DOZA-978720 format. One record per residue: residue in one letter; x, y, z of N, C-alpha, C, CB in turn. Coordinates in steps of 0.001 Angstrom, whole numbers, plus 500000, padded with zeros to 6 digits. Glycine has a CB too. Layout:
REM residues N
> type/nc1/nc2/nc3/cac1/cac2/cac3/cc1/cc2/cc3/cbc1/cbc2/cbc3
> A/X/Y/Z/X/Y/Z/X/Y/Z/X/Y/Z
...
This chain:
REM residues 74
> type/nc1/nc2/nc3/cac1/cac2/cac3/cc1/cc2/cc3/cbc1/cbc2/cbc3
> M/500850/498814/500000/500000/500000/500000/500885/501236/500000/499039/500006/501224
> P/500611/502263/499212/501461/503438/499141/501399/504243/500427/501065/504304/497965
> D/502492/504908/500697/502575/505794/501846/501744/507036/501565/504047/506169/502161
> A/500953/507483/502540/500079/508643/502342/500859/509910/502081/499191/508839/503542
> A/502111/509949/502496/502915/511159/502339/503584/511249/500978/503961/511222/503415
> G/503511/510179/500171/504229/510220/498909/503503/509487/497814/505594/509646/499074
> P/504094/509501/496631/503459/508835/495500/503515/507328/495659/504123/509249/494193
> Q/502787/506640/494778/502722/505193/494846/504103/504578/494629/501731/504657/493815
> H/504930/505191/493851/506260/504661/493545/507298/505741/493826/506349/504179/492063
> A/508373/505362/494491/509378/506338/494917/510016/507079/493749/510453/505651/495719
> D/509992/506491/492552/510594/507146/491394/509573/507910/490556/511293/506121/490531
> A/508328/507896/490976/507282/508578/490215/507503/510085/490259/505883/508222/490765
> E/507311/510703/489104/507447/512164/489048/506185/512785/489621/507699/512662/487581
> P/506335/513795/490467/505145/514451/491017/504345/515130/489920/505539/515473/492088
> A/503060/515355/490194/502171/515987/489219/502564/517437/488978/500717/515910/489690
> G/503198/518044/489941/503596/519436/489797/504411/519908/490988/502375/520317/489624
> Y/504734/521192/490951/505572/521792/491979/504951/521660/493370/505818/523256/491659
> A/503653/521950/493487/502994/521911/494800/503026/520505/495391/501540/522396/494685
> E/502799/519499/494560/502850/518119/495039/504261/517756/495495/502381/517151/493940
> A/505260/518162/494730/506647/517878/495096/507007/518557/496411/507603/518335/493984
> L/506587/519790/496574/506875/520525/497800/506192/519877/499000/506431/521983/497663
> A/504957/519431/498823/504242/518757/499908/504936/517457/500290/502788/518478/499503
> E/505413/516728/499294/506117/515479/499582/507445/515762/500286/506360/514684/498282
> L/508140/516818/499858/509379/517199/500547/509107/517544/502012/510045/518395/499836
> D/508029/518260/502268/507660/518588/503646/507417/517322/504460/506409/519480/503671
> A/506715/516353/503867/506436/515099/504564/507722/514328/504845/505474/514236/503742
> I/508636/514322/503889/509913/513643/504085/510698/514328/505199/510732/513626/502772
> L/510692/515651/505212/511407/516392/506254/510870/516034/507635/511289/517907/506017
> V/509560/515967/507778/508968/515583/509066/509451/514192/509462/507414/515617/508996
> E/509454/513284/508498/509911/511918/508779/511387/511894/509166/509678/511017/507561
> L/512213/512666/508455/513649/512681/508757/513953/513294/510122/514396/513447/507681
> E/513075/514192/510574/513274/514811/511887/512857/513898/513030/512501/516107/511969
> N/512189/512804/512721/511747/511848/513730/512943/511017/514194/510619/510932/513172
> P/513260/511062/515498/514420/510301/515983/514224/508789/515879/514711/510671/517423
> D/512992/508337/515670/512718/506906/515559/512682/506421/514110/511404/506585/516231
> L/513168/507244/513189/513179/506874/511773/513937/505571/511572/513808/507992/510922
> D/513331/504687/510820/513961/503412/510475/515168/503697/509583/512946/502449/509760
> V/516315/503255/510014/517561/503506/509281/517494/502939/507869/518754/502899/510030
> D/516749/501864/507683/516622/501262/506360/515866/502176/505397/515916/499915/506463
> R/515026/503073/505896/514284/504029/505055/515068/505311/504819/512941/504364/505695
> L/516030/505591/505659/516754/506862/505610/517356/507140/504235/517850/506870/506654
> G/518124/506211/503706/518780/506415/502413/517783/506656/501294/519643/505221/502073
> G/516719/505870/501270/515702/506029/500233/515004/507375/500321/514680/504918/500330
> Q/514720/507819/501527/514056/509102/501700/514971/510255/501290/513607/509274/503150
> V/516239/510153/501594/517191/511196/501212/517334/511234/499686/518575/510953/501886
> R/517396/510073/499044/517474/510027/497570/516216/510625/496948/517669/508569/497075
> R/515043/510278/497497/513790/510819/496973/513753/512328/497143/512583/510175/497675
> A/514179/512813/498299/514206/514259/498547/515123/514948/497540/514673/514559/499995
> S/516243/514335/497242/517172/514914/496276/516519/515026/494896/518456/514068/496193
> R/515803/513970/494476/515113/514005/493177/514019/515068/493173/514508/512622/492846
> L/513297/515188/494284/512238/516191/494369/512808/517605/494341/511415/515986/495638
> L/513940/517819/494999/514584/519136/494966/514997/519494/493545/515810/519166/495899
> T/515555/518536/492834/515944/518773/491445/514716/519116/490609/516667/517538/490862
> F/513627/518377/490795/512379/518637/490087/511902/520065/490354/511299/517622/490506
> C/511898/520467/491628/511437/521814/491996/512341/522891/491396/511389/521963/493528
> Q/513643/522677/491438/514572/523646/490860/514337/523794/489360/516023/523225/491129
> E/514108/522677/488674/513842/522731/487230/512546/523487/486943/513765/521308/486642
> R/511512/523260/487752/510239/523960/487560/510405/525457/487807/509158/523383/488497
> L/511151/525821/488839/511373/527239/489134/512172/527911/488018/512104/527401/490478
> T/513182/527225/487514/513983/527766/486422/513112/527959/485176/515178/526835/486111
> A/512282/526975/484866/511404/527077/483703/510423/528236/483871/510639/525758/483487
> A/509887/528402/485068/508947/529502/485318/509647/530846/485178/508318/529375/486720
> R/510868/530956/485701/511630/532200/485582/511917/532518/484124/512943/532109/486370
> D/512329/531499/483372/512611/531700/481953/511367/532153/481192/513159/530416/481339
> E/510226/531580/481536/508978/531943/480877/508602/533392/481210/507845/530980/481297
> V/508748/533783/482460/508445/535161/482855/509374/536121/482131/508573/535338/484386
> E/510652/535773/482055/511618/536637/481350/511267/536744/479874/513054/536095/481511
> A/510814/535650/479271/510432/535680/477857/509211/536562/477631/510152/534265/477351
> V/508289/536503/478540/507059/537294/478410/507326/538775/478664/505987/536781/479382
> T/508148/539055/479656/508390/540446/480035/509570/541064/479285/508634/540535/481526
> G/510372/540228/478631/511549/540738/477945/512667/541118/478882/511182/541911/477120
> D/512584/540647/480133/513575/540965/481156/514543/539793/481268/512896/541267/482532
> D/515817/540017/480916/516821/538960/480964/517665/539004/482231/517717/539053/479761
> E/517326/539829/483173/518139/539940/484394/517609/539099/485477/518219/541347/484867
């Protein structure tokens, strides 16, 4: 059964930025838990890394789109 805090598959791409951010928040809460299962730690850190990359790419794309629309390259 999938974890309520994340997608059905750890490698699944989130539907969008908001979903990725929500999943990152859930992972952070889990990582802050001193009772975290060590066997899950590595997987959660890898997933968080992929989600951060996804969010950075979305932010970069949004910035580029705004610059294209406004003609502002700074």
